[in-house]
C-alpha positions, 0 to 999 in steps of 0.5 A: 508275512508267513514263511512260505511267502518269504521263500519267493522274495528276490535273492532267497532262491538257491542257486544249483550251480553254486559251488560249496566251499571246500571242506578243511579236509579237501583244502588239506588234500590240495595243500599236501598234493601241492607241497609234498616236501612238508610231510617229508620235513615233518617226518625228519623233524620228528625223527630228529627230536626223538633222536635228541631224547624228546619224549613228546613232539608237538605238531604246532612246534614243528610247524613253527620250525618249518615257518622259520626255515622256509621263505617268508610269505609261504601261504598255507603253512598254518595250524589248520593242517596240524591234525591231518599231518599228525594222523598221517605221520601216525598212520605211517609210523605207529611207533610214534603213537606215544610221542605225538598227541592227538585230540579227539576229532569233532567232525568225521 
């Protein structure tokens, strides 16, 4: 069957009213807006680690610390947002640039 003929098959048409799933950046923005304490807690943890003499701070380790300190079952505190928080921390604290490692972005 030629391709143009397949476009008229039931179920293959596009639905203009269908909403695209939110991007990871949009999901992060929603999470950050709903949980402003997370950024403040990360900021405190980085400061504490640096005050104790640390030379490198891993965002995933900080997220693990937050998971241990906060109630079981808290949704959304996952590693998907570590890069977003790292970039936000470095934008607010450029002096931490040598301490927090960033990976190259794969998407804009």
